[in-house]
BALOBA-1460 file (C-alpha; in Angstrom, 3 decimals):
// residues 350
<rec num="1" residu="m" x="74.405" y="119.361" z="131.920"/>
<rec num="2" residu="l" x="76.521" y="122.417" z="132.717"/>
<rec num="3" residu="l" x="78.899" y="120.263" z="134.733"/>
<rec num="4" residu="s" x="79.399" y="117.897" z="131.809"/>
<rec num="5" residu="r" x="80.029" y="120.751" z="129.373"/>
<rec num="6" residu="r" x="82.557" y="122.436" z="131.653"/>
<rec num="7" residu="i" x="84.367" y="119.125" z="132.205"/>
<rec num="8" residu="d" x="84.767" y="118.805" z="128.431"/>
<rec num="9" residu="e" x="86.183" y="122.323" z="128.274"/>
<rec num="10" residu="k" x="88.556" y="121.772" z="131.207"/>
<rec num="11" residu="h" x="89.771" y="118.430" z="129.865"/>
<rec num="12" residu="l" x="90.704" y="120.087" z="126.568"/>
<rec num="13" residu="i" x="92.735" y="122.675" z="128.496"/>
<rec num="14" residu="l" x="94.572" y="119.900" z="130.356"/>
<rec num="15" residu="l" x="95.247" y="118.215" z="127.026"/>
<rec num="16" residu="k" x="96.827" y="121.371" z="125.597"/>
<rec num="17" residu="q" x="98.948" y="121.669" z="128.739"/>
<rec num="18" residu="g" x="100.296" y="118.162" z="128.156"/>
<rec num="19" residu="k" x="98.726" y="116.829" z="131.357"/>
<rec num="20" residu="s" x="96.304" y="114.481" z="129.604"/>
<rec num="21" residu="f" x="96.828" y="112.531" z="126.398"/>
<rec num="22" residu="f" x="93.350" y="112.101" z="124.919"/>
<rec num="23" residu="h" x="89.880" y="113.623" z="125.022"/>
<rec num="24" residu="i" x="86.547" y="112.507" z="123.632"/>
<rec num="25" residu="g" x="83.536" y="114.449" z="124.834"/>
<rec num="26" residu="g" x="79.774" y="114.601" z="124.998"/>
<rec num="27" residu="s" x="79.107" y="118.259" z="124.177"/>
<rec num="28" residu="g" x="75.711" y="118.395" z="122.467"/>
<rec num="29" residu="h" x="74.529" y="115.104" z="123.993"/>
<rec num="30" residu="e" x="73.891" y="116.385" z="127.526"/>
<rec num="31" residu="a" x="70.088" y="116.692" z="127.457"/>
<rec num="32" residu="a" x="69.576" y="113.177" z="126.117"/>
<rec num="33" residu="q" x="71.954" y="111.660" z="128.654"/>
<rec num="34" residu="v" x="70.690" y="113.404" z="131.782"/>
<rec num="35" residu="a" x="67.070" y="112.770" z="130.792"/>
<rec num="36" residu="a" x="67.842" y="109.083" z="130.286"/>
<rec num="37" residu="a" x="69.742" y="108.734" z="133.564"/>
<rec num="38" residu="l" x="66.934" y="110.352" z="135.560"/>
<rec num="39" residu="a" x="64.570" y="107.569" z="134.485"/>
<rec num="40" residu="l" x="66.799" y="104.880" z="136.040"/>
<rec num="41" residu="k" x="67.657" y="103.943" z="139.635"/>
<rec num="42" residu="p" x="71.340" y="104.670" z="140.386"/>
<rec num="43" residu="g" x="73.067" y="101.743" z="142.046"/>
<rec num="44" residu="y" x="70.158" y="99.415" z="141.215"/>
<rec num="45" residu="d" x="69.888" y="99.353" z="137.438"/>
<rec num="46" residu="w" x="72.831" y="98.451" z="135.203"/>
<rec num="47" residu="p" x="74.176" y="101.165" z="132.867"/>
<rec num="48" residu="n" x="76.680" y="100.226" z="130.179"/>
<rec num="49" residu="c" x="77.766" y="103.569" z="128.811"/>
<rec num="50" residu="y" x="79.785" y="104.579" z="125.802"/>
<rec num="51" residu="y" x="82.557" y="107.127" z="125.625"/>
<rec num="52" residu="r" x="80.354" y="110.218" z="125.114"/>
<rec num="53" residu="d" x="78.203" y="109.524" z="128.183"/>
<rec num="54" residu="v" x="79.825" y="112.203" z="130.350"/>
<rec num="55" residu="a" x="76.536" y="113.712" z="131.524"/>
<rec num="56" residu="f" x="74.914" y="110.305" z="132.041"/>
<rec num="57" residu="a" x="77.846" y="109.170" z="134.172"/>
<rec num="58" residu="l" x="77.660" y="112.316" z="136.304"/>
<rec num="59" residu="q" x="73.912" y="111.915" z="136.819"/>
<rec num="60" residu="n" x="74.420" y="108.265" z="137.754"/>
<rec num="61" residu="g" x="76.969" y="108.871" z="140.510"/>
<rec num="62" residu="v" x="80.341" y="109.424" z="138.854"/>
<rec num="63" residu="t" x="81.951" y="112.608" z="140.220"/>
<rec num="64" residu="p" x="84.057" y="115.269" z="138.475"/>
<rec num="65" residu="e" x="86.946" y="114.039" z="140.622"/>
<rec num="66" residu="d" x="86.460" y="110.516" z="139.249"/>
<rec num="67" residu="i" x="86.529" y="111.831" z="135.693"/>
<rec num="68" residu="f" x="89.735" y="113.814" z="136.169"/>
<rec num="69" residu="l" x="91.437" y="110.900" z="137.918"/>
<rec num="70" residu="a" x="90.890" y="108.977" z="134.678"/>
<rec num="71" residu="a" x="91.782" y="111.927" z="132.447"/>
<rec num="72" residu="l" x="95.062" y="112.414" z="134.315"/>
<rec num="73" residu="h" x="95.712" y="108.634" z="134.569"/>
<rec num="74" residu="r" x="95.919" y="108.525" z="138.356"/>
<rec num="75" residu="a" x="96.083" y="105.349" z="140.425"/>
<rec num="76" residu="d" x="92.811" y="106.199" z="142.211"/>
<rec num="77" residu="d" x="90.823" y="106.217" z="138.941"/>
<rec num="78" residu="p" x="87.692" y="104.194" z="139.890"/>
<rec num="79" residu="s" x="87.015" y="102.985" z="136.357"/>
<rec num="80" residu="s" x="90.274" y="101.097" z="135.865"/>
<rec num="81" residu="g" x="93.080" y="102.417" z="138.063"/>
<rec num="82" residu="a" x="94.461" y="104.335" z="135.053"/>
<rec num="83" residu="r" x="94.609" y="101.219" z="132.867"/>
<rec num="84" residu="q" x="91.883" y="102.397" z="130.482"/>
<rec num="85" residu="m" x="91.825" y="105.478" z="128.290"/>
<rec num="86" residu="p" x="89.693" y="108.396" z="129.521"/>
<rec num="87" residu="a" x="85.921" y="108.108" z="128.967"/>
<rec num="88" residu="h" x="85.699" y="104.394" z="129.795"/>
<rec num="89" residu="w" x="83.163" y="105.084" z="132.528"/>
<rec num="90" residu="g" x="83.049" y="102.650" z="135.404"/>
<rec num="91" residu="k" x="82.161" y="102.780" z="139.091"/>
<rec num="92" residu="k" x="81.333" y="99.767" z="141.221"/>
<rec num="93" residu="s" x="78.950" y="101.586" z="143.582"/>
<rec num="94" residu="a" x="76.942" y="102.818" z="140.579"/>
<rec num="95" residu="r" x="76.940" y="99.370" z="138.917"/>
<rec num="96" residu="m" x="78.736" y="100.889" z="135.952"/>
<rec num="97" residu="v" x="81.072" y="98.411" z="134.263"/>
<rec num="98" residu="t" x="83.955" y="100.019" z="132.381"/>
<rec num="99" residu="q" x="83.508" y="99.264" z="128.697"/>
<rec num="100" residu="s" x="85.829" y="97.656" z="126.187"/>
<rec num="101" residu="s" x="87.521" y="99.963" z="123.695"/>
<rec num="102" residu="p" x="86.141" y="98.199" z="120.575"/>
<rec num="103" residu="t" x="82.846" y="99.962" z="119.896"/>
<rec num="104" residu="g" x="79.709" y="97.857" z="120.093"/>
<rec num="105" residu="t" x="80.983" y="95.144" z="122.426"/>
<rec num="106" residu="q" x="78.880" y="96.594" z="125.255"/>
<rec num="107" residu="y" x="75.682" y="95.456" z="123.518"/>
<rec num="108" residu="l" x="76.167" y="91.720" z="123.992"/>
<rec num="109" residu="q" x="77.504" y="92.232" z="127.503"/>
<rec num="110" residu="s" x="74.337" y="94.171" z="128.339"/>
<rec num="111" residu="v" x="72.074" y="91.463" z="126.972"/>
<rec num="112" residu="g" x="73.907" y="88.995" z="129.206"/>
<rec num="113" residu="m" x="73.181" y="91.210" z="132.208"/>
<rec num="114" residu="a" x="69.524" y="91.521" z="131.191"/>
<rec num="115" residu="l" x="69.242" y="87.755" z="130.800"/>
<rec num="116" residu="a" x="70.657" y="87.315" z="134.307"/>
<rec num="117" residu="a" x="68.210" y="89.876" z="135.740"/>
<rec num="118" residu="k" x="65.289" y="88.065" z="134.135"/>
<rec num="119" residu="k" x="66.422" y="84.620" z="135.300"/>
<rec num="120" residu="e" x="66.842" y="85.887" z="138.864"/>
<rec num="121" residu="g" x="63.359" y="87.421" z="138.834"/>
<rec num="122" residu="t" x="64.384" y="91.013" z="139.586"/>
<rec num="123" residu="d" x="62.940" y="94.156" z="138.023"/>
<rec num="124" residu="e" x="66.396" y="95.582" z="137.312"/>
<rec num="125" residu="v" x="66.805" y="97.380" z="133.987"/>
<rec num="126" residu="v" x="69.898" y="97.391" z="131.794"/>
<rec num="127" residu="y" x="70.777" y="100.560" z="129.862"/>
<rec num="128" residu="v" x="73.252" y="100.359" z="127.004"/>
<rec num="129" residu="s" x="74.253" y="103.215" z="124.746"/>
<rec num="130" residu="s" x="76.362" y="104.004" z="121.718"/>
<rec num="131" residu="g" x="76.519" y="106.365" z="118.811"/>
<rec num="132" residu="e" x="74.756" y="105.451" z="115.590"/>
<rec num="133" residu="g" x="78.066" y="104.391" z="114.051"/>
<rec num="134" residu="a" x="78.548" y="101.508" z="116.501"/>
<rec num="135" residu="t" x="75.198" y="100.026" z="115.476"/>
<rec num="136" residu="s" x="76.895" y="98.902" z="112.256"/>
<rec num="137" residu="e" x="78.789" y="96.338" z="114.319"/>
<rec num="138" residu="g" x="77.479" y="92.790" z="114.308"/>
<rec num="139" residu="e" x="77.238" y="92.734" z="118.106"/>
<rec num="140" residu="f" x="74.433" y="95.292" z="117.959"/>
<rec num="141" residu="f" x="72.199" y="93.156" z="115.759"/>
<rec num="142" residu="e" x="73.015" y="89.978" z="117.689"/>
<rec num="143" residu="a" x="72.078" y="91.767" z="120.908"/>
<rec num="144" residu="v" x="68.823" y="93.229" z="119.568"/>
<rec num="145" residu="n" x="67.781" y="89.858" z="118.142"/>
<rec num="146" residu="w" x="68.491" y="87.997" z="121.393"/>
<rec num="147" residu="a" x="66.806" y="90.663" z="123.540"/>
<rec num="148" residu="a" x="63.679" y="90.731" z="121.366"/>
<rec num="149" residu="r" x="63.466" y="86.948" z="121.197"/>
<rec num="150" residu="e" x="63.845" y="86.499" z="124.970"/>
<rec num="151" residu="s" x="61.874" y="89.652" z="125.934"/>
<rec num="152" residu="l" x="64.741" y="90.983" z="128.041"/>
<rec num="153" residu="p" x="64.691" y="94.125" z="130.265"/>
<rec num="154" residu="v" x="67.231" y="96.120" z="128.268"/>
<rec num="155" residu="i" x="67.086" y="99.593" z="126.722"/>
<rec num="156" residu="f" x="69.215" y="100.251" z="123.644"/>
<rec num="157" residu="f" x="69.880" y="104.000" z="123.701"/>
<rec num="158" residu="v" x="71.400" y="105.161" z="120.417"/>
<rec num="159" residu="q" x="72.703" y="108.736" z="120.367"/>
<rec num="160" residu="d" x="72.629" y="109.679" z="116.699"/>
<rec num="161" residu="n" x="74.776" y="112.774" z="116.092"/>
<rec num="162" residu="k" x="74.908" y="112.030" z="112.345"/>
<rec num="163" residu="f" x="78.609" y="111.136" z="112.220"/>
<rec num="164" residu="a" x="80.581" y="107.927" z="112.804"/>
<rec num="165" residu="i" x="83.868" y="109.797" z="113.267"/>
<rec num="166" residu="s" x="83.911" y="111.406" z="109.795"/>
<rec num="167" residu="v" x="81.344" y="109.213" z="108.007"/>
<rec num="168" residu="p" x="77.831" y="110.723" z="107.765"/>
<rec num="169" residu="v" x="74.943" y="108.504" z="108.810"/>
<rec num="170" residu="n" x="73.502" y="108.274" z="105.291"/>
<rec num="171" residu="q" x="76.759" y="106.626" z="104.172"/>
<rec num="172" residu="q" x="77.200" y="104.500" z="107.304"/>
<rec num="173" residu="t" x="73.708" y="103.070" z="107.851"/>
<rec num="174" residu="a" x="71.399" y="101.564" z="105.229"/>
<rec num="175" residu="g" x="68.742" y="104.173" z="104.495"/>
<rec num="176" residu="g" x="70.437" y="106.591" z="106.898"/>
<rec num="177" residu="s" x="68.278" y="105.536" z="109.841"/>
<rec num="178" residu="v" x="68.992" y="103.107" z="112.681"/>
<rec num="179" residu="f" x="65.332" y="103.432" z="113.648"/>
<rec num="180" residu="e" x="64.159" y="102.139" z="110.261"/>
<rec num="181" residu="v" x="66.799" y="99.417" z="109.995"/>
<rec num="182" residu="t" x="65.534" y="97.813" z="113.232"/>
<rec num="183" residu="k" x="61.810" y="97.836" z="112.445"/>
<rec num="184" residu="g" x="61.715" y="94.128" z="111.592"/>
<rec num="185" residu="f" x="62.518" y="92.882" z="115.108"/>
<rec num="186" residu="q" x="59.272" y="91.541" z="116.540"/>
<rec num="187" residu="g" x="58.988" y="92.324" z="120.251"/>
<rec num="188" residu="l" x="61.286" y="95.362" z="120.081"/>
<rec num="189" residu="h" x="59.599" y="98.607" z="121.135"/>
<rec num="190" residu="r" x="61.107" y="101.570" z="119.237"/>
<rec num="191" residu="e" x="61.106" y="105.334" z="119.815"/>
<rec num="192" residu="n" x="62.526" y="108.133" z="117.644"/>
<rec num="193" residu="v" x="63.128" y="111.350" z="119.596"/>
<rec num="194" residu="d" x="64.767" y="114.777" z="119.429"/>
<rec num="195" residu="g" x="67.824" y="114.266" z="121.619"/>
<rec num="196" residu="t" x="68.206" y="117.994" z="122.244"/>
<rec num="197" residu="d" x="64.762" y="118.088" z="123.916"/>
<rec num="198" residu="f" x="65.248" y="117.114" z="127.559"/>
<rec num="199" residu="f" x="61.562" y="116.537" z="128.277"/>
<rec num="200" residu="a" x="60.872" y="114.512" z="125.142"/>
<rec num="201" residu="v" x="63.772" y="112.160" z="125.879"/>
<rec num="202" residu="h" x="62.741" y="111.735" z="129.512"/>
<rec num="203" residu="e" x="59.196" y="110.850" z="128.462"/>
<rec num="204" residu="v" x="60.214" y="108.104" z="126.033"/>
<rec num="205" residu="m" x="62.849" y="106.796" z="128.441"/>
<rec num="206" residu="q" x="60.286" y="106.509" z="131.234"/>
<rec num="207" residu="r" x="58.052" y="104.483" z="128.928"/>
<rec num="208" residu="a" x="60.923" y="102.163" z="128.085"/>
<rec num="209" residu="v" x="61.884" y="101.695" z="131.744"/>
<rec num="210" residu="t" x="58.272" y="100.966" z="132.738"/>
<rec num="211" residu="r" x="58.009" y="98.337" z="130.002"/>
<rec num="212" residu="a" x="61.258" y="96.695" z="131.063"/>
<rec num="213" residu="r" x="60.325" y="96.553" z="134.758"/>
<rec num="214" residu="k" x="56.948" y="94.991" z="133.921"/>
<rec num="215" residu="g" x="58.625" y="92.295" z="131.832"/>
<rec num="216" residu="d" x="57.327" y="93.634" z="128.520"/>
<rec num="217" residu="g" x="60.690" y="93.385" z="126.795"/>
<rec num="218" residu="p" x="63.388" y="95.554" z="125.220"/>
<rec num="219" residu="s" x="63.190" y="99.047" z="123.778"/>
<rec num="220" residu="l" x="65.285" y="100.902" z="121.236"/>
<rec num="221" residu="i" x="65.471" y="104.681" z="121.593"/>
<rec num="222" residu="v" x="67.154" y="106.689" z="118.847"/>
<rec num="223" residu="a" x="67.914" y="110.153" z="120.245"/>
<rec num="224" residu="h" x="68.976" y="112.627" z="117.558"/>
<rec num="225" residu="t" x="71.703" y="114.784" z="119.070"/>
<rec num="226" residu="v" x="74.364" y="117.196" z="117.812"/>
<rec num="227" residu="r" x="78.119" y="116.774" z="118.047"/>
<rec num="228" residu="l" x="79.507" y="120.182" z="118.986"/>
<rec num="229" residu="l" x="83.154" y="119.079" z="119.084"/>
<rec num="230" residu="p" x="85.314" y="117.037" z="116.722"/>
<rec num="231" residu="h" x="85.031" y="113.274" z="117.171"/>
<rec num="232" residu="s" x="87.997" y="113.381" z="119.560"/>
<rec num="233" residu="s" x="91.207" y="115.287" z="120.190"/>
<rec num="234" residu="s" x="92.705" y="113.249" z="117.327"/>
<rec num="235" residu="d" x="90.199" y="114.655" z="114.839"/>
<rec num="236" residu="d" x="89.627" y="117.917" z="112.948"/>
<rec num="237" residu="h" x="85.991" y="118.024" z="111.853"/>
<rec num="238" residu="t" x="86.502" y="121.162" z="109.748"/>
<rec num="239" residu="k" x="88.117" y="118.887" z="107.149"/>
<rec num="240" residu="y" x="84.826" y="117.111" z="106.446"/>
<rec num="241" residu="r" x="82.117" y="119.433" z="107.789"/>
<rec num="242" residu="s" x="81.239" y="122.842" z="106.398"/>
<rec num="243" residu="k" x="81.191" y="125.917" z="108.615"/>
<rec num="244" residu="e" x="77.483" y="126.303" z="107.861"/>
<rec num="245" residu="e" x="76.749" y="122.795" z="109.084"/>
<rec num="246" residu="i" x="78.751" y="123.249" z="112.295"/>
<rec num="247" residu="d" x="77.050" y="126.595" z="112.966"/>
<rec num="248" residu="r" x="73.640" y="125.005" z="112.363"/>
<rec num="249" residu="d" x="74.351" y="122.368" z="115.002"/>
<rec num="250" residu="k" x="75.508" y="125.020" z="117.476"/>
<rec num="251" residu="k" x="72.065" y="126.615" z="117.221"/>
<rec num="252" residu="l" x="70.593" y="123.298" z="118.440"/>
<rec num="253" residu="d" x="72.791" y="123.217" z="121.569"/>
<rec num="254" residu="p" x="70.576" y="121.614" z="124.262"/>
<rec num="255" residu="i" x="71.949" y="123.679" z="127.159"/>
<rec num="256" residu="p" x="70.769" y="127.150" z="126.042"/>
<rec num="257" residu="k" x="67.609" y="125.452" z="124.762"/>
<rec num="258" residu="l" x="66.722" y="124.159" z="128.235"/>
<rec num="259" residu="a" x="67.980" y="127.328" z="129.949"/>
<rec num="260" residu="g" x="65.694" y="129.410" z="127.727"/>
<rec num="261" residu="w" x="62.697" y="127.308" z="128.720"/>
<rec num="262" residu="l" x="63.556" y="127.581" z="132.429"/>
<rec num="263" residu="i" x="63.839" y="131.363" z="132.130"/>
<rec num="264" residu="e" x="60.516" y="131.566" z="130.264"/>
<rec num="265" residu="q" x="58.864" y="129.569" z="133.061"/>
<rec num="266" residu="g" x="60.320" y="131.860" z="135.721"/>
<rec num="267" residu="i" x="62.326" y="129.014" z="137.257"/>
<rec num="268" residu="l" x="65.647" y="130.594" z="136.310"/>
<rec num="269" residu="t" x="66.859" y="134.141" z="135.677"/>
<rec num="270" residu="d" x="69.817" y="135.399" z="133.688"/>
<rec num="271" residu="e" x="71.509" y="136.301" z="136.967"/>
<rec num="272" residu="s" x="70.943" y="132.934" z="138.638"/>
<rec num="273" residu="a" x="72.026" y="131.133" z="135.463"/>
<rec num="274" residu="g" x="75.263" y="133.121" z="135.448"/>
<rec num="275" residu="a" x="75.869" y="132.371" z="139.122"/>
<rec num="276" residu="m" x="75.252" y="128.675" z="138.491"/>
<rec num="277" residu="l" x="77.758" y="128.642" z="135.647"/>
<rec num="278" residu="d" x="80.386" y="130.363" z="137.810"/>
<rec num="279" residu="e" x="79.899" y="127.796" z="140.591"/>
<rec num="280" residu="v" x="80.158" y="124.922" z="138.108"/>
<rec num="281" residu="k" x="83.418" y="126.319" z="136.737"/>
<rec num="282" residu="r" x="84.864" y="126.617" z="140.244"/>
<rec num="283" residu="a" x="83.783" y="123.068" z="141.127"/>
<rec num="284" residu="v" x="85.361" y="121.645" z="137.975"/>
<rec num="285" residu="d" x="88.592" y="123.567" z="138.514"/>
<rec num="286" residu="r" x="88.779" y="122.286" z="142.103"/>
<rec num="287" residu="a" x="88.205" y="118.706" z="140.956"/>
<rec num="288" residu="a" x="90.927" y="118.924" z="138.323"/>
<rec num="289" residu="e" x="93.395" y="120.548" z="140.719"/>
<rec num="290" residu="w" x="92.736" y="117.864" z="143.329"/>
<rec num="291" residu="a" x="93.169" y="115.052" z="140.787"/>
<rec num="292" residu="e" x="96.554" y="116.484" z="139.793"/>
<rec num="293" residu="t" x="97.774" y="115.970" z="143.363"/>
<rec num="294" residu="r" x="96.968" y="112.258" z="143.342"/>
<rec num="295" residu="p" x="99.697" y="109.668" z="142.662"/>
<rec num="296" residu="v" x="100.207" y="107.896" z="139.357"/>
<rec num="297" residu="p" x="100.321" y="104.073" z="139.393"/>
<rec num="298" residu="e" x="103.521" y="102.395" z="140.529"/>
<rec num="299" residu="a" x="105.429" y="100.797" z="137.663"/>
<rec num="300" residu="s" x="105.573" y="97.568" z="139.642"/>
<rec num="301" residu="t" x="101.789" y="97.157" z="139.270"/>
<rec num="302" residu="v" x="101.852" y="96.947" z="135.471"/>
<rec num="303" residu="l" x="101.055" y="93.213" z="135.408"/>
<rec num="304" residu="d" x="98.463" y="93.278" z="138.205"/>
<rec num="305" residu="h" x="95.116" y="91.811" z="137.093"/>
<rec num="306" residu="v" x="96.700" y="90.636" z="133.834"/>
<rec num="307" residu="y" x="98.067" y="87.240" z="134.855"/>
<rec num="308" residu="g" x="97.093" y="85.088" z="137.828"/>
<rec num="309" residu="k" x="99.999" y="84.871" z="140.241"/>
<rec num="310" residu="s" x="99.332" y="81.361" z="141.484"/>
<rec num="311" residu="h" x="96.755" y="78.634" z="142.026"/>
<rec num="312" residu="a" x="96.151" y="80.261" z="145.422"/>
<rec num="313" residu="d" x="94.428" y="83.154" z="143.606"/>
<rec num="314" residu="a" x="91.475" y="80.883" z="142.765"/>
<rec num="315" residu="p" x="88.173" y="81.620" z="144.577"/>
<rec num="316" residu="k" x="87.947" y="80.183" z="148.074"/>
<rec num="317" residu="d" x="85.030" y="77.945" z="147.085"/>
<rec num="318" residu="f" x="87.041" y="76.438" z="144.238"/>
<rec num="319" residu="v" x="86.838" y="72.652" z="144.344"/>
<rec num="320" residu="e" x="89.619" y="70.523" z="142.925"/>
<rec num="321" residu="p" x="87.978" y="68.410" z="140.186"/>
<rec num="322" residu="e" x="88.099" y="64.656" z="140.246"/>
<rec num="323" residu="h" x="90.413" y="63.314" z="137.594"/>
<rec num="324" residu="a" x="88.739" y="60.714" z="135.395"/>
<rec num="325" residu="g" x="92.066" y="59.296" z="134.289"/>
<rec num="326" residu="g" x="93.389" y="58.811" z="130.797"/>
<rec num="327" residu="k" x="93.925" y="61.448" z="128.139"/>
<rec num="328" residu="i" x="91.391" y="63.631" z="126.336"/>
<rec num="329" residu="v" x="91.728" y="66.382" z="123.760"/>
<rec num="330" residu="f" x="91.713" y="69.985" z="124.956"/>
<rec num="331" residu="v" x="88.241" y="70.831" z="123.592"/>
<rec num="332" residu="d" x="86.725" y="67.942" z="125.557"/>
<rec num="333" residu="a" x="88.457" y="69.180" z="128.686"/>
<rec num="334" residu="v" x="86.854" y="72.598" z="128.188"/>
<rec num="335" residu="n" x="83.432" y="70.996" z="127.710"/>
<rec num="336" residu="h" x="83.849" y="68.914" z="130.872"/>
<rec num="337" residu="a" x="84.823" y="72.033" z="132.829"/>
<rec num="338" residu="l" x="81.769" y="73.920" z="131.555"/>
<rec num="339" residu="a" x="79.502" y="71.015" z="132.464"/>
<rec num="340" residu="e" x="80.952" y="70.904" z="135.985"/>
<rec num="341" residu="e" x="80.410" y="74.634" z="136.452"/>
<rec num="342" residu="m" x="76.825" y="74.416" z="135.169"/>
<rec num="343" residu="d" x="76.145" y="71.593" z="137.645"/>
<rec num="344" residu="r" x="77.719" y="73.628" z="140.437"/>
<rec num="345" residu="s" x="75.849" y="76.896" z="139.813"/>
<rec num="346" residu="k" x="72.538" y="77.720" z="138.162"/>
<rec num="347" residu="k" x="73.967" y="81.164" z="137.379"/>
<rec num="348" residu="v" x="76.278" y="79.721" z="134.726"/>
<rec num="349" residu="v" x="74.605" y="79.895" z="131.298"/>
<rec num="350" residu="v" x="76.241" y="78.762" z="128.071"/>
């Protein structure tokens, strides 16, 4: 949690120095994210994160170095080789697929993964997250409906910080509650939880994971968090939020909340907490300094992975189709190709 917070702070410094071009952070969401990640198996389950999932990504195997490689658009960036904006978390070894920029698209992709896991008979769990604003997208409701109908092993983790950029949740979502809007989906287990309470989130997440592994179907968790920064570096939240409201959210900061509990339990002291913070700051500074030394992508690679270079790029097991002869319209050709692929592999589902 401290690591995630310090990375946000350091990234904003790099932005002001002109070394990075964009920042969108997770300050205020850390407890919910770390608690959720701890309930999953890194490298086994499938997390599809959204842009605020800094702490989740760190807990799931992404390193501070990885994050700064993306923030500084370096060629070694594991999420996309500097092709994506920062905060598009992705790391192959952690089974994290870098998300699309349009919010909400990750929901249908996640349901596809969950469908594959179920068809292959594994107990893998798919985690997909967003803010409450993205649940207004049609993909969210399509995904929830499909997951509930097919009893898929997917967890929809909605981090509700009350704002979709500048639009408050009571103006964005019918009734002001994603939890209530989704109550009609039969087969969908739902949980409403204080996202600033680490232990409460971990408890409900463990329940959801257990259900998914047993084949009991999808869960929706709405974790009520606080957004301690503007939406992004392109935003000024003082234009639409009062000082009183911002100060009220600061009092709900999950980091001092958890630190206070640890001190009360005798697990942590003020001195050890201070030493931990100093070490985190040094580690983040080292990661950022190292990332600055890494090369930027070569201009000659700009079209890599955009267009296929030749027929030779096709998979080695590609089989030249038999030509039936004659002419057909393009849509029939597509249908024939799909049918051939479905005959070739049981993993192809249309």
